[in-house]
C-alpha positions as CSV (number, residue, x, y, z in Angstrom):
1,M,0.0,0.0,0.0
2,R,1.3,3.4,-0.9
3,N,1.5,5.8,2.0
4,I,-0.1,9.1,0.8
5,P,-0.6,11.9,3.4
6,I,-4.2,13.0,3.7
7,P,-4.6,16.6,5.0
8,V,-7.0,17.1,7.8
9,D,-9.1,20.3,8.1
10,V,-9.3,21.2,11.8
11,S,-11.0,24.6,11.3
12,K,-14.3,23.5,12.7
13,L,-12.9,21.3,15.6
14,Q,-12.2,22.1,19.2
15,I,-9.1,20.2,20.2
16,T,-7.9,19.6,23.7
17,C,-4.9,17.8,25.0
18,V,-5.9,15.0,27.4
19,K,-2.6,13.2,27.8
20,A,0.8,14.7,27.7
21,A,3.4,13.9,25.1
22,K,5.5,10.8,25.5
23,P,7.9,9.0,23.3
24,R,6.2,6.7,20.8
25,L,7.2,3.1,21.1
26,V,7.9,0.6,18.3
27,S,7.5,-2.3,20.7
28,K,6.1,-2.3,24.2
29,E,8.1,-5.5,24.9
30,T,11.5,-4.1,24.0
31,G,10.8,-0.5,24.9
32,E,12.3,0.6,21.5
33,I,11.5,4.2,20.8
34,K,10.1,5.1,17.3
35,R,12.2,7.5,15.3
36,D,11.4,9.5,12.1
37,K,13.4,9.2,8.9
38,D,15.9,11.7,10.2
39,G,16.5,9.8,13.5
40,N,14.5,12.1,15.7
41,T,12.4,10.7,18.5
42,M,8.7,10.6,17.7
43,Y,6.3,11.8,20.4
44,E,2.6,11.0,20.8
45,L,-0.1,13.1,22.3
46,T,-3.7,12.0,23.0
47,L,-6.1,14.7,21.9
48,L,-9.9,15.1,22.3
49,F,-11.5,16.2,19.0
50,E,-14.9,17.8,19.3
51,D,-17.0,18.9,16.3
52,E,-19.7,21.5,16.0
53,F,-22.4,18.8,16.9
54,N,-20.6,18.0,20.2
55,R,-19.4,14.6,18.8
56,M,-16.1,13.6,20.4
57,E,-13.3,11.3,19.5
58,L,-9.9,10.5,21.2
59,V,-7.1,10.7,18.7
60,K,-3.4,10.0,19.1
61,V,-1.2,12.3,17.1
62,S,2.5,11.9,16.5
63,T,5.0,14.7,16.1
64,T,8.6,15.6,16.4
65,P,10.3,17.4,18.3
66,E,8.6,17.1,21.7
67,P,5.7,19.5,21.8
68,Q,5.3,22.0,24.6
69,V,1.6,21.2,25.2
70,N,-0.1,20.9,28.6
71,V,-3.0,18.6,29.6
72,G,-6.2,20.5,29.4
73,E,-4.9,23.0,26.9
74,E,-6.9,23.8,23.8
75,I,-4.6,23.6,20.7
76,I,-4.5,23.6,17.0
77,P,-2.4,21.0,15.2
78,V,-0.4,22.6,12.4
79,G,0.0,20.5,9.2
80,L,-2.2,17.6,10.5
81,V,-2.3,14.7,8.1
82,G,-3.6,11.2,8.3
83,Y,-1.9,8.0,6.8
84,V,-3.9,4.9,6.2
85,W,-2.1,1.8,7.3
86,A,-2.8,-2.0,7.0
87,Q,-1.3,-5.1,8.7
88,G,-2.9,-8.3,7.7
89,D,-6.7,-8.0,8.4
90,R,-6.2,-4.8,10.5
91,W,-6.2,-1.3,9.3
92,G,-6.5,2.2,10.6
93,I,-5.4,5.8,10.3
94,A,-2.3,7.2,11.9
95,Y,-2.1,11.0,12.4
96,R,0.9,13.3,12.4
97,A,1.3,17.0,12.9
98,R,4.2,19.4,12.2
99,S,3.6,21.3,15.4
100,F,0.9,22.7,17.7
101,V,-0.2,26.3,18.5
102,P,-2.6,27.5,21.3
103,A,-6.2,27.7,20.1
104,G,-6.4,31.4,21.0
105,S,-3.4,32.4,18.9
106,A,-3.9,34.9,16.1
107,R,-2.7,32.6,13.3
108,T,-4.9,32.3,10.3
109,G,-6.2,29.3,8.4
110,A,-3.6,29.9,5.8
111,D,-0.8,29.3,8.4
112,L,-2.3,26.0,9.4
């Protein structure tokens, strides 16, 4: 399967950090830390996405370098993309963001 990034429009979502960043693991058994193609440690945040109809979903988002985001903080992921993955009969979507900015910042949609 070809891995094509799918941009995610976050303009109508309220996004809250619910679990602080931690290094992403390749294997829980070995404790090996996942690294990006440049060798940098990948970090994972758990975020609560809420839409305009009050539907909510917990989403894990990977990034590098370690983001300075606090639990309970409303944020906007910059450059959020999804990647479809498949392993055998299992599949899903993995999310990655370039960075995060506070939700109250003055950045425009063009910057995101």
